[in-house]
N, C-alpha and C positions, 0 to 999 in steps of 0.2 A: 504494500500500500504506500510505501514511502515514495515511489515514483509518481504517485498521484497527488501527494500532499507535501508541502514545505511550510516552514514557519511563515514566510512571506505570503504564501497563498492563504494561509489561515488568517493572518492579520487583515488582508484585503477583504476577505469574505466577512469577517467579524465587523469590519467598519461599515459594511452594507447590511448589518443586522442578520446575517445568515448564521444558522446553527446546524451542525452536523446532525442529521436525523437517521441516516442509515449507512452502513458499510457492508459491502458484499465482497467476499474473497472466495471465489470458486476456482482456484488454481490459475488457469490462463485468463479467466474473466474476473475483473475487479471493478468495483464501482463505489464511489462516494457520493452521497446525496445530501445537499444542504437545503434548508428552507428558511424563508422569512415570511412576513405577512403578505408579500406580493407574489412570490413564485417559488418553485423548486429549481435548483441548479445542480446538475450532475456531471461528474467526470467519470468516464468509463474507459477502461483499458481492456482490449480483447486481443490477445496475442501480440502485444506491442503496438497496436494501432489505437490511437486515442480519439475519443469523441466527447462532445459536451452537449448537453441538452437543457432546455428551459421547459418547464411544465407549469401550467397554471395551478394554483392552489385549489380552486373550486371545481375544476373539471379534470378528473383523472384520465390517464392514458392518452394524453395529448402532448406527446414529447415532440419538441421542435429543436432541431440542430441549431446551435447558436449562430453559426455563420449564415445559414439559410434564413433564420428568423430575422437577422439584421438586414439581409438582402431584401426580404419581404417588406419590413417596416420602412426601409429607406427607398423602396421601389427601385432598386438598383441590383440587377441580377449579376453584376460583375464586382460588387462590393467585396473587398479583401482578396480578390483574385490575384492582383499583382504581387501582394505581400506573400501569398502562398507560392506563387511562381518563383519569386526571387529567393525564397527560402528553400526551394526545391521540394516543396510539399504539395500534395494534392488533396485538398479539403480535410487535412488533419493537422493539428498543431500539438506541441508539447503541452501538458496540463497547465503549467503556469501561464502560458500564452492565452489559453482559453479564459483563465481567471482575469488576465489583463484586459482581454476583449470585453468581458462582462463589466469589469470595473470602469472602463472608458465609456461604455455605452449604457450604463445602468439606468440612468434617468429615462432614456428613450425606451428601453425594454420595460421598465416599471410602468411608465405611462400607458404603453400598449397593453400590459397585463391588467391594469386597473379596470379597463372596460372590455376585457376579453370575453368573447361569446363563441358559441359553436360555429357560427358563420365565419368568424375570423380564422378558425382552424381549417375549415373547408377551403377558404380562399388561399390560405397558406399552402395547403396541399396542391392547389392548382397553379401556384406561382411557377413561372418558367424555370425549367431544369430541376425542379424539386422532386 
C-alpha cells in the first residue's frame, strides 16, 4: 500500500477534509478510498497500473476516472493529454500525481458534485472517447 500513499499525499487529502474510509489489498489489486462530504476519491493499483476515480457520495456505483471527469467538466476532450504524452504515459499517472490533479482542481470537481444527478453521469458516459 505504500506505493499508493505518502505523507505528502495524506496531508493534501486531509487539507481537503478527506478521511480514509476503506483499504483493499488483494495481492496484485490494491485500493485506497477517501471520502469527504462532497465525494469519494480512490486510488487503485492493478498490476502496477494506477487509476483514480471520483464517486458521488449520494449515488453509489458511479465511478468516474478523474482525468475523464475533468475533461467532461471542462468540455475539453484533450485536457491533460499533452502532460501524459510528455511524461510518456497513456491515461495513467503515479498516485501522487492523481492527488495533485485533484488538489489543483478540487473546487471545480466539488462544484460539479454538489449538484450531481443521474443525468450528469449518463452525459459523462456519452462524452467523446469515454
